[in-house]
C-alpha positions as CSV (number, residue, x, y, z in Angstrom):
1,M,-20.5,12.7,-3.5
2,Q,-19.1,16.2,-2.9
3,A,-17.7,17.9,-6.0
4,A,-14.9,19.4,-3.9
5,A,-13.6,16.0,-2.8
6,I,-13.6,14.8,-6.5
7,E,-11.7,17.9,-7.6
8,D,-9.2,17.7,-4.7
9,L,-8.4,14.1,-5.7
10,R,-8.0,15.1,-9.3
11,E,-5.6,17.9,-8.4
12,R,-3.5,15.7,-6.2
13,A,-3.4,13.1,-9.0
14,R,-2.3,15.7,-11.4
15,R,0.8,16.4,-9.2
16,L,1.7,12.8,-9.9
17,G,1.2,13.3,-13.6
18,V,-2.0,11.4,-13.6
19,M,-5.0,12.9,-15.4
20,L,-8.3,11.7,-13.9
21,T,-11.7,12.4,-15.3
22,P,-14.4,13.5,-12.7
23,A,-16.0,10.0,-13.2
24,M,-12.7,8.2,-12.5
25,A,-12.1,10.3,-9.3
26,A,-15.7,9.5,-8.1
27,Q,-15.0,5.8,-8.7
28,L,-11.8,6.0,-6.7
29,L,-13.5,7.6,-3.8
30,R,-16.3,5.1,-3.9
31,L,-13.7,2.3,-3.8
32,L,-12.6,3.7,-0.5
33,D,-16.2,3.7,0.8
34,E,-16.6,0.1,-0.2
35,L,-13.2,-0.8,1.5
36,A,-14.2,1.0,4.7
37,Q,-17.5,-0.9,4.9
38,W,-15.9,-4.3,4.3
39,N,-13.0,-3.5,6.7
40,H,-15.3,-3.4,9.7
41,A,-16.0,-7.1,9.2
42,Y,-13.0,-8.5,7.4
43,N,-10.0,-6.4,8.6
44,L,-8.6,-5.8,5.1
45,T,-6.4,-2.8,5.8
46,A,-4.7,-1.2,8.7
47,I,-5.1,2.2,7.1
48,T,-8.5,3.4,8.1
49,E,-8.4,7.2,8.4
50,P,-10.0,8.7,5.2
51,E,-7.2,11.1,4.4
52,A,-4.6,8.4,5.0
53,M,-6.5,6.1,2.7
54,I,-6.5,8.6,-0.1
55,S,-2.7,9.2,0.1
56,G,-1.6,5.7,1.2
57,H,-3.9,3.7,-1.1
58,L,-5.2,5.7,-4.0
59,L,-2.4,8.1,-4.8
60,D,0.4,5.7,-3.9
61,S,-1.1,3.2,-6.3
62,L,-1.5,5.7,-9.0
63,A,2.2,6.7,-8.8
64,A,3.1,3.9,-11.2
65,S,0.5,5.0,-13.8
66,G,3.0,6.4,-16.3
67,D,5.3,3.4,-16.0
68,L,2.8,0.8,-17.2
69,A,3.6,-1.0,-20.5
70,G,1.4,-3.1,-22.7
71,T,-2.2,-4.1,-22.1
72,R,-2.0,-7.2,-19.9
73,I,-1.2,-6.2,-16.3
74,A,-0.8,-8.4,-13.2
75,D,-0.8,-7.2,-9.6
76,L,1.0,-9.8,-7.5
77,G,-0.1,-9.8,-3.8
78,T,-2.8,-7.2,-4.5
79,G,-4.2,-7.5,-0.9
80,A,-7.4,-5.4,-0.9
81,G,-6.8,-4.4,-4.5
82,F,-3.9,-2.0,-4.4
83,P,-2.3,-0.9,-6.7
84,G,-4.4,-2.8,-9.2
85,L,-7.9,-1.4,-8.6
86,P,-6.9,2.4,-8.7
87,L,-4.8,1.7,-11.8
88,A,-7.6,-0.2,-13.5
89,I,-9.9,2.8,-12.9
90,A,-7.4,5.1,-14.4
91,H,-6.6,2.8,-17.4
92,P,-9.9,1.3,-18.7
93,E,-8.1,0.4,-21.9
94,R,-5.9,-2.2,-20.1
95,H,-6.8,-5.5,-18.5
96,F,-5.7,-6.1,-14.9
97,T,-5.4,-9.5,-13.2
98,L,-5.3,-9.0,-9.4
99,I,-3.7,-12.0,-7.6
100,D,-3.6,-12.8,-3.9
101,G,-3.4,-15.9,-1.7
102,T,-5.9,-14.6,0.9
103,A,-9.5,-15.5,0.0
104,K,-11.3,-12.6,1.9
105,K,-9.1,-10.1,0.1
106,V,-9.8,-11.6,-3.3
107,R,-13.5,-11.6,-2.5
108,F,-13.4,-7.9,-1.8
109,V,-11.5,-7.2,-5.0
110,A,-14.1,-9.1,-7.0
111,H,-16.9,-7.3,-5.1
112,A,-15.3,-3.9,-5.7
113,A,-14.8,-4.6,-9.4
114,R,-18.5,-5.5,-9.8
115,A,-19.7,-2.6,-7.7
116,L,-17.7,-0.1,-9.7
117,G,-18.4,-1.7,-13.1
118,L,-14.8,-2.5,-13.8
119,G,-15.0,-5.0,-16.7
120,N,-11.2,-4.8,-17.1
121,V,-10.5,-6.5,-13.7
122,E,-10.1,-10.2,-12.9
123,A,-9.6,-11.3,-9.3
124,V,-7.6,-14.5,-8.9
125,H,-7.2,-16.4,-5.6
126,A,-3.9,-18.1,-5.9
127,R,-0.3,-18.0,-4.9
128,A,1.9,-16.6,-7.7
129,E,4.0,-19.8,-7.9
130,Q,0.8,-21.8,-8.6
131,L,-0.2,-19.7,-11.6
132,H,0.2,-20.7,-15.2
133,P,-1.3,-18.0,-17.4
134,A,-2.3,-18.8,-20.9
135,Q,-0.5,-15.6,-22.0
136,P,2.4,-13.9,-20.2
137,F,1.8,-10.4,-18.8
138,D,3.3,-7.2,-20.2
139,T,3.7,-5.5,-16.8
140,I,3.8,-7.1,-13.4
141,L,3.2,-4.9,-10.3
142,A,4.2,-5.6,-6.7
143,R,3.6,-3.3,-3.7
144,A,5.1,-4.3,-0.4
145,V,5.2,-8.0,-1.3
146,A,8.9,-9.3,-1.1
147,S,12.5,-8.4,-1.9
148,L,13.4,-7.8,-5.5
149,P,15.2,-11.1,-5.9
150,E,12.1,-12.9,-4.5
151,L,9.8,-10.9,-6.7
152,A,11.9,-11.7,-9.8
153,A,11.5,-15.4,-9.0
154,L,7.8,-15.1,-8.5
155,A,7.3,-13.1,-11.6
156,R,9.4,-15.2,-14.0
157,P,6.7,-17.9,-14.7
158,L,4.2,-15.1,-15.5
159,S,6.6,-13.3,-17.9
160,R,8.1,-13.3,-21.4
161,P,11.3,-11.6,-22.6
162,G,10.5,-7.9,-22.4
163,T,8.0,-8.1,-19.5
164,L,8.3,-5.2,-17.1
165,L,8.3,-5.7,-13.4
166,L,7.4,-2.6,-11.3
167,A,8.1,-2.8,-7.6
168,Y,6.9,-0.2,-5.1
169,K,9.7,0.4,-2.6
170,G,10.6,2.9,0.2
171,Q,14.2,3.9,0.0
172,R,16.3,2.8,-3.0
173,P,17.0,-0.9,-2.2
174,E,20.7,-1.0,-3.1
175,A,21.3,-4.5,-1.6
176,E,18.3,-6.0,-3.3
177,I,19.3,-4.5,-6.7
178,A,22.8,-5.9,-6.2
179,A,21.3,-9.4,-5.6
180,L,19.1,-9.5,-8.7
181,P,19.3,-12.6,-10.9
182,A,21.1,-12.1,-14.2
183,D,18.0,-12.4,-16.4
184,W,16.3,-9.4,-14.9
185,A,17.9,-6.1,-16.0
186,L,17.5,-2.9,-13.9
187,V,15.6,-0.3,-16.1
188,G,15.6,2.4,-13.5
189,V,14.7,3.6,-10.0
190,R,12.3,6.6,-9.9
191,T,11.8,8.6,-6.7
192,V,8.1,9.4,-6.2
193,Q,6.7,12.2,-4.0
194,V,3.2,11.0,-3.2
195,P,1.0,14.0,-2.1
196,G,0.1,13.5,1.6
197,L,2.6,10.7,2.1
198,E,5.7,11.7,4.1
199,A,7.4,8.3,3.8
200,E,10.1,7.9,1.1
201,R,8.9,6.2,-2.0
202,C,10.5,4.9,-5.2
203,L,9.5,2.7,-8.1
204,V,12.0,0.1,-9.3
205,S,11.6,-1.0,-12.9
206,L,13.1,-4.4,-14.1
207,R,12.9,-6.0,-17.5
208,L,13.2,-9.7,-18.2
209,S,15.8,-10.5,-20.9
């Protein structure tokens, strides 16, 4: 793998406030190689151009890196493993449970975790409402899954008082925030400028009371 590509990814991650080791950056780029190979057969992502995959998958996922709380992290509707896989690479000290209802996507997540040696990743094929975890999660991630009120309902059975729900959104979703159930408090809305991504991006943080 080219050293220049690794260093370029590290520099762009630094602009998000994420410090990657060279080994982490190499793992992230290998993740995209694995995704590109599987995508030919299984159609896992509509983003296929390499540069767009770096910004739209890797860097966009890493944008929430500094917002994570606790050690038990769930990624609801992970799809092909985003944001969970990049965050698991960047945070080997945390355990990530990646959940999706589409079997082929969960198979890819499990394959990628094995191929990259990610012992802190568990791939779960299930709908969120079917899950009954033995322990609640500290942080729950959701990227392009549902509206905030719907996410709050999906996340509640996986949560405890104090659980953080981090939702990746485009523009600040004022109407969704106004419709939040009373037991989820708005912690904040952080605008994110993802290198290489022109679309508006923000992270909405909620906490269960």
